[in-house]
C-alpha positions as CSV (number, residue, x, y, z in Angstrom):
1,M,0.1,-0.1,0.1
2,T,1.5,3.9,-0.6
3,R,2.0,5.6,2.4
4,A,-0.2,8.5,3.3
5,G,0.8,12.2,3.4
6,A,2.6,14.0,1.1
7,W,6.3,14.1,-0.5
8,A,8.0,17.5,-1.4
9,A,11.2,17.9,-3.2
10,R,13.8,20.3,-2.4
11,A,13.2,24.1,-3.7
12,T,13.8,24.0,-7.3
13,L,17.1,25.3,-9.1
14,P,17.3,27.4,-12.2
15,I,16.9,25.2,-15.5
16,L,20.0,23.2,-15.8
17,A,21.7,22.9,-19.5
18,S,21.3,19.1,-18.6
19,L,18.4,18.1,-16.4
20,L,18.9,14.3,-15.8
21,S,22.0,12.5,-15.3
22,T,22.9,8.8,-13.8
23,A,25.4,7.4,-11.9
24,V,27.1,4.4,-13.4
25,L,24.5,1.8,-13.9
26,S,24.4,-1.6,-12.7
27,G,25.0,-4.9,-14.7
28,C,27.7,-3.7,-16.4
29,G,29.3,-7.1,-16.6
30,A,27.9,-9.8,-18.7
31,S,25.3,-8.7,-21.3
32,P,21.8,-9.8,-20.5
33,Q,20.2,-12.7,-22.0
34,P,17.9,-11.9,-25.1
35,V,14.2,-11.9,-24.0
36,G,12.1,-14.2,-26.4
37,P,9.2,-12.9,-28.8
38,A,6.6,-14.5,-26.5
39,G,7.3,-11.8,-24.0
40,V,8.6,-11.7,-20.2
41,D,8.4,-14.9,-18.4
42,G,5.9,-16.3,-20.7
43,L,3.8,-13.3,-20.7
44,T,2.0,-12.9,-24.2
45,I,2.7,-9.2,-24.9
46,P,0.9,-7.3,-26.2
47,T,-2.3,-9.6,-25.0
48,P,-5.1,-10.1,-27.9
49,N,-7.6,-11.4,-25.5
50,P,-7.0,-10.4,-21.8
51,H,-8.8,-12.7,-19.0
52,P,-10.7,-10.6,-16.5
53,E,-9.5,-13.7,-13.7
54,D,-5.7,-12.5,-14.6
55,F,-6.6,-8.9,-13.3
56,A,-8.6,-10.1,-10.1
57,G,-7.5,-9.4,-6.7
58,H,-5.9,-6.4,-5.4
59,A,-2.2,-6.5,-6.4
60,E,0.0,-3.7,-6.4
61,N,3.1,-2.6,-8.0
62,V,5.6,-0.5,-5.9
63,W,7.3,1.3,-8.7
64,F,3.8,1.9,-10.6
65,P,1.4,3.0,-7.7
66,L,-2.3,3.3,-9.0
67,E,-3.9,4.1,-5.5
68,P,-6.8,6.4,-6.4
69,G,-6.4,10.2,-5.2
70,T,-2.4,10.0,-5.9
71,Q,-1.3,13.2,-7.4
72,W,2.0,13.5,-9.1
73,T,3.5,17.2,-9.8
74,Y,6.1,17.7,-12.5
75,R,8.2,20.2,-14.1
76,Q,8.4,19.7,-17.6
77,Y,11.3,21.5,-19.1
78,L,10.9,22.4,-22.9
79,P,13.3,24.2,-25.4
80,T,11.4,27.5,-25.0
81,G,11.1,27.1,-20.8
82,F,9.1,25.0,-18.7
83,R,5.5,24.3,-17.5
84,T,3.6,22.5,-14.8
85,V,2.4,19.0,-15.3
86,V,-0.2,17.2,-12.9
87,A,-0.9,13.6,-12.9
88,T,-3.8,12.3,-10.7
89,V,-5.1,8.7,-10.4
90,L,-9.0,9.0,-10.7
91,P,-11.4,7.0,-8.4
92,R,-13.7,5.6,-11.1
93,Q,-12.6,2.3,-12.8
94,R,-13.4,1.9,-16.6
95,R,-14.1,-1.5,-18.1
96,I,-12.0,-1.8,-21.4
97,A,-11.9,-5.1,-23.3
98,G,-13.4,-6.9,-20.1
99,I,-11.2,-5.6,-17.6
100,A,-11.5,-3.2,-14.9
101,T,-9.2,-0.3,-15.5
102,T,-7.7,2.8,-13.5
103,A,-7.2,6.0,-14.9
104,I,-4.5,8.7,-14.6
105,R,-5.5,12.3,-15.7
106,W,-2.8,14.3,-17.2
107,Q,-2.8,17.9,-17.0
108,Y,-0.7,21.2,-17.8
109,R,-1.1,24.2,-15.7
110,V,-1.9,27.7,-17.6
111,H,-2.3,30.6,-15.7
112,G,-3.3,28.8,-12.4
113,A,-5.9,26.6,-14.2
114,D,-5.4,22.9,-15.2
115,R,-6.2,21.9,-18.6
116,T,-6.5,18.0,-19.5
117,A,-4.1,17.2,-22.3
118,M,-4.7,13.1,-22.1
119,I,-6.2,10.2,-19.8
120,R,-4.5,7.1,-19.6
121,W,-6.1,3.4,-18.5
122,Y,-4.0,0.9,-16.9
123,A,-4.7,-2.4,-14.8
124,V,-2.4,-4.5,-12.7
125,D,-2.6,-8.1,-12.9
126,T,-2.7,-10.8,-10.1
127,A,1.2,-11.1,-10.4
128,G,1.7,-7.0,-10.0
129,N,2.4,-6.4,-13.8
130,V,1.1,-2.9,-15.1
131,W,-0.7,-3.1,-18.5
132,W,-1.6,-0.2,-20.6
133,F,-5.1,-0.4,-22.1
134,G,-5.7,2.8,-23.8
135,Q,-5.8,6.6,-23.7
136,R,-7.9,9.4,-25.0
137,V,-5.7,12.4,-26.1
138,A,-7.1,16.0,-26.4
139,P,-7.3,17.1,-30.0
140,R,-5.7,20.4,-29.2
141,E,-3.5,20.2,-26.2
142,P,0.1,19.7,-26.0
143,R,1.4,16.3,-26.7
144,L,2.8,14.8,-23.4
145,D,4.1,11.5,-25.0
146,L,5.5,12.1,-28.6
147,L,5.8,8.3,-28.7
148,A,2.3,7.8,-28.5
149,P,0.1,11.0,-29.3
150,R,-2.8,9.7,-30.4
151,S,-6.1,8.1,-28.8
152,W,-6.5,4.3,-28.7
153,Q,-8.0,1.5,-26.9
154,A,-7.4,-2.2,-26.4
155,G,-10.2,-4.1,-28.5
156,V,-11.1,-1.4,-30.6
157,D,-9.9,-1.5,-34.3
158,G,-7.3,-4.3,-33.3
159,A,-5.6,-2.3,-30.6
160,E,-4.0,-4.7,-28.1
161,A,-2.8,-3.7,-24.3
162,G,0.9,-4.0,-23.5
163,L,3.3,-4.0,-20.8
164,V,4.4,-1.1,-19.0
165,L,6.4,-2.3,-15.9
166,T,6.6,-5.9,-14.6
167,A,6.2,-6.4,-10.7
168,T,10.1,-7.3,-10.3
169,P,11.9,-5.2,-13.4
170,R,14.8,-7.3,-14.8
171,L,17.9,-5.9,-16.7
172,G,17.5,-6.6,-20.2
173,D,13.6,-7.1,-20.4
174,G,12.0,-6.0,-23.3
175,Y,8.2,-5.5,-24.4
176,L,5.7,-3.6,-26.2
177,N,3.8,-1.2,-24.2
178,A,0.7,-1.2,-26.5
179,A,0.1,-2.1,-30.4
180,E,-2.3,-0.9,-32.9
181,P,-0.3,-0.6,-36.3
182,G,0.0,3.1,-37.2
183,V,-1.4,4.2,-34.3
184,V,0.9,2.9,-31.4
185,E,3.7,1.1,-31.6
186,R,5.5,2.0,-28.3
187,R,8.1,-0.3,-26.6
188,S,10.3,-0.3,-23.5
189,T,13.5,-2.0,-22.5
190,V,14.8,-2.1,-19.0
191,D,18.2,-0.6,-18.8
192,S,18.8,-0.4,-15.3
193,V,17.4,-1.7,-12.0
194,S,19.7,0.6,-9.8
195,S,20.3,3.9,-11.1
196,T,20.7,7.3,-9.5
197,V,18.8,10.1,-11.3
198,V,19.5,13.7,-10.4
199,T,17.0,16.4,-11.3
200,A,17.0,20.0,-10.6
201,E,14.5,19.2,-7.6
202,H,15.9,16.1,-5.9
203,T,18.5,13.2,-6.0
204,F,16.7,9.6,-6.5
205,R,18.4,6.5,-5.9
206,H,17.9,2.8,-6.8
207,T,15.5,3.7,-9.6
208,V,14.5,1.4,-12.4
209,V,15.1,3.1,-15.9
210,T,13.5,2.1,-19.1
211,R,14.4,3.1,-22.8
212,D,11.1,3.8,-24.5
213,L,11.1,3.8,-28.5
214,S,8.3,3.9,-31.3
215,T,8.8,2.8,-34.8
216,L,6.2,5.5,-35.3
217,A,8.6,8.0,-34.1
218,P,12.0,7.1,-35.0
219,L,13.9,10.4,-33.8
220,H,12.8,10.3,-30.2
221,V,14.4,8.0,-27.7
222,V,13.2,8.6,-24.2
223,Q,14.4,7.7,-20.8
224,T,11.8,6.7,-18.1
225,F,12.9,6.7,-14.4
226,Y,10.5,4.9,-11.6
227,A,11.3,5.2,-7.8
228,R,10.1,2.4,-5.7
229,G,6.9,4.0,-3.6
230,L,6.6,6.9,-5.7
231,G,6.3,5.9,-9.5
232,M,7.8,7.8,-12.3
233,V,10.1,10.5,-11.0
234,A,11.8,11.8,-14.2
235,Q,11.6,11.6,-17.7
236,Q,13.8,12.8,-20.7
237,D,13.7,12.7,-24.6
238,T,17.0,12.5,-25.7
239,R,16.1,13.9,-29.3
240,V,18.2,16.9,-30.3
241,L,15.9,19.2,-29.0
242,S,15.4,17.7,-25.7
243,T,12.4,18.0,-23.5
244,S,12.5,16.6,-19.7
245,L,9.9,15.8,-17.0
246,S,10.9,15.6,-13.2
247,L,8.7,15.2,-10.1
248,T,8.8,18.0,-7.7
249,R,6.0,16.9,-5.6
250,V,3.8,13.7,-4.8
251,R,0.6,13.8,-3.0
252,H,-1.2,10.6,-1.5
253,R,-4.6,10.3,-0.8
């Protein structure tokens, strides 16, 4: 269970030329064994026919908390400045492809008001793995994920739910986050399970790092950092004109 209360980062520093940096990553010895096309440890990824019994119960993922009411506040650095982005776990579930999913609403702040950029739906299976079941992207708002900028929903037009993060991330694991040809073709590979990430606001240790790609956006390579009990704490798009996201505050219900 996530703890109650609130966590706030230290006072923010001026925008850094390089927002994110990592210490020496673990696993620098022998290369990890390749993961077969069937997925991680026998999982079928993406999943064409999710079974409700596989998502029954109340399993949680410490790297990707989905407790209703949890709210993350990020600072997003852009080539032209920065903006505040707020992600909130909504209380009402939605059934997608026969599975009860939990929504995270992503908003950005303009003149003190929050405007919704997208809503994403996730579900945790009985083993604690987090699956992505779809998203609705506001048509005229900024794109917060350039690797998956379009709306899609598992079970509609051939779209299939994919894996976001396993309960126990393993160095070298790779998997599709979601699949609908021409709409969403996002995938992740676990690059580290014990990394330190330094942002303008805080230093996060022992984080899981994924390298995220899409065949539909080949110029973008994204690194995403997850901290135990907090969720996503930082993200960086390593394209030439870089954008970065760093956690400044998390509030639990």
